[in-house]
C-alpha positions in Angstrom: -29.5 10.2 -19.3 -26.8 9.8 -16.6 -23.3 11.3 -17.2 -20.5 9.6 -15.4 -17.1 11.3 -15.0 -14.2 9.2 -16.5 -12.0 10.0 -13.6 -14.2 8.0 -11.3 -14.4 5.0 -13.6 -12.3 2.0 -12.6 -11.5 -0.9 -15.0 -12.8 -4.0 -13.2 -10.1 -6.1 -14.5 -6.6 -6.5 -13.1 -3.5 -6.5 -15.2 -2.2 -10.0 -15.6 0.9 -11.8 -17.1 4.5 -11.2 -16.6 5.6 -10.1 -20.1 5.8 -6.5 -19.1 7.4 -7.1 -15.7 10.5 -5.3 -14.6 13.6 -7.2 -13.5 16.9 -6.0 -12.0 19.7 -8.6 -12.1 17.2 -11.4 -12.2 15.0 -10.1 -9.4 11.5 -9.2 -10.1 10.6 -5.7 -9.0 7.4 -5.2 -7.1 5.8 -2.1 -5.6 3.1 -1.5 -3.1 1.5 0.8 -0.7 0.7 1.1 3.0 -2.8 2.6 2.8 -3.6 4.6 5.9 -6.1 6.9 7.5 -6.9 8.6 10.8 -10.0 7.5 12.6 -10.8 11.1 13.3 -11.0 13.0 10.0 -8.5 15.9 9.6 -6.3 14.5 12.3 -2.6 14.7 11.6 -1.2 13.8 15.0 -0.1 10.6 16.4 -0.8 11.6 20.0 -2.9 8.5 20.3 -1.4 5.8 18.1 -4.7 4.0 18.1 -6.1 6.8 15.9 -3.9 5.7 12.9 -5.3 2.8 10.9 -3.7 0.9 8.0 -5.5 -1.2 5.4 -4.4 -4.8 4.9 -5.8 -7.2 2.3 -6.0 -11.0 2.2 -3.7 -12.9 -0.2 -5.3 -14.4 -3.3 -4.5 -17.9 -2.2 -5.6 -17.8 1.4 -6.4 -15.8 4.4 -2.9 -14.5 5.1 -2.8 -10.7 5.3 -0.5 -8.2 3.7 -0.3 -4.7 2.1 -1.3 -4.3 -1.5 1.6 -4.9 -3.9 2.4 -6.3 -7.3 4.6 -6.2 -10.3 6.1 -3.0 -11.6 5.7 -3.0 -15.3 7.8 -1.5 -18.1 5.2 0.9 -19.3 4.6 2.7 -16.0 6.6 4.6 -13.4 7.1 3.1 -9.9 4.5 5.5 -8.6 2.0 4.6 -11.2 2.5 0.9 -10.5 2.0 1.4 -6.8 -1.2 3.3 -7.3 -2.5 0.7 -9.8 -1.7 -2.2 -7.6 -3.3 -0.6 -4.6 -6.5 0.2 -6.6 -6.6 -3.3 -8.2 -6.1 -5.2 -4.9 -7.5 -2.9 -2.2 -9.9 -0.7 -4.0 -8.6 2.6 -2.5 -7.2 5.8 -3.9 -5.4 8.7 -2.3 -2.3 10.7 -2.0 0.9 8.8 -2.7 3.7 9.9 -0.4 7.5 9.7 -0.7 8.9 6.2 -1.1 9.8 4.4 2.1 12.6 2.4 0.6 13.7 -0.8 -1.1 13.8 -4.3 0.3 15.3 -7.5 -1.1 13.4 -10.6 -0.1 12.9 -14.3 -1.1 9.6 -15.6 -2.2 7.9 -17.8 0.3 6.3 -20.0 -2.4 9.3 -20.5 -4.7 13.1 -20.0 -4.7 13.2 -16.6 -6.3 14.3 -13.2 -5.1 12.5 -9.9 -5.4 13.1 -6.2 -5.0 10.2 -4.5 -3.2 9.4 -0.8 -3.0 6.8 0.6 -0.6 5.0 4.0 -0.4 2.5 5.4 2.2 -0.8 6.2 0.7 -3.2 8.6 2.5 -6.6 7.2 1.6 -9.1 9.7 0.2 -11.5 7.2 -1.4 -12.6 3.7 -0.7 -14.4 2.1 -3.6 -17.4 -0.3 -3.4 -16.3 -2.2 -6.5 -12.7 -2.8 -7.6 -11.0 -5.4 -9.8 -10.1 -8.0 -7.1 -13.1 -7.5 -4.8 -14.2 -11.1 -5.4 -10.8 -12.6 -4.5 -9.6 -10.5 -1.6 -10.9 -9.2 1.7 -9.8 -5.8 3.1 -9.6 -4.7 6.7 -8.7 -1.5 8.5 -6.7 -2.1 11.7 -4.2 -0.5 14.1 -0.5 -0.4 13.3 0.1 -2.9 16.1 -2.5 -5.4 14.7 -1.1 -5.1 11.2 2.4 -5.9 12.5 1.0 -9.0 14.2 -0.8 -10.3 11.2 1.2 -9.2 8.1 2.8 -12.2 6.5 5.9 -10.5 5.2 8.9 -9.3 7.4 9.9 -6.8 4.7 6.4 -5.2 4.8 6.5 -5.0 8.6 9.9 -3.2 8.3 8.2 -0.8 5.8 5.4 -0.1 8.3 8.0 0.6 11.1 9.7 3.0 8.8 6.4 4.7 7.9 5.4 5.2 11.6 8.8 6.5 12.4 8.6 9.0 9.6 5.2 10.2 10.7 6.5 10.6 14.3 9.5 12.6 13.0 7.3 14.8 10.9 5.0 15.5 13.9 8.0 16.2 16.1 9.4 18.7 13.6 5.9 20.3 13.1 5.6 20.7 16.9 9.1 22.2 17.2 8.2 24.8 14.5 4.9 25.7 16.2 6.6 26.1 19.6 9.2 28.7 18.3 
């Protein structure tokens, strides 16, 4: 008999439908993450920017690349939605960090407006099987590569804000160490 821990179980079905979606003044609210890691484990420095990698995924309807994101539903917090969407679309789990901000943007496919919220996610676990494994590709790449291929301007802005935050945190830590 094999015992499997419930905490490591992942439902292999994504949430669907819009009946639980949150809206603010007619704008659908979406949340997502910028999953990241350092090539060298235990590294926390950006001395070599090439050591920081971010995870992008393909869109469901093509080969365009983006960060995992999706609808924020009424029965979950913003953080829970961000974690769920990242697990469903990218198959990763980790430490969710402080929100990067809120962006308003217009859908490329239809004439609707959205509010998007993004969080950094320090990846601790990359799953072999996840809900959207058969409809999405995932790829680790440098920040510069991600900025070149990401299809959404608002996600590129979130990535810039994330990298700036990391650099500020590193600078503050170095200042403290040098005292």
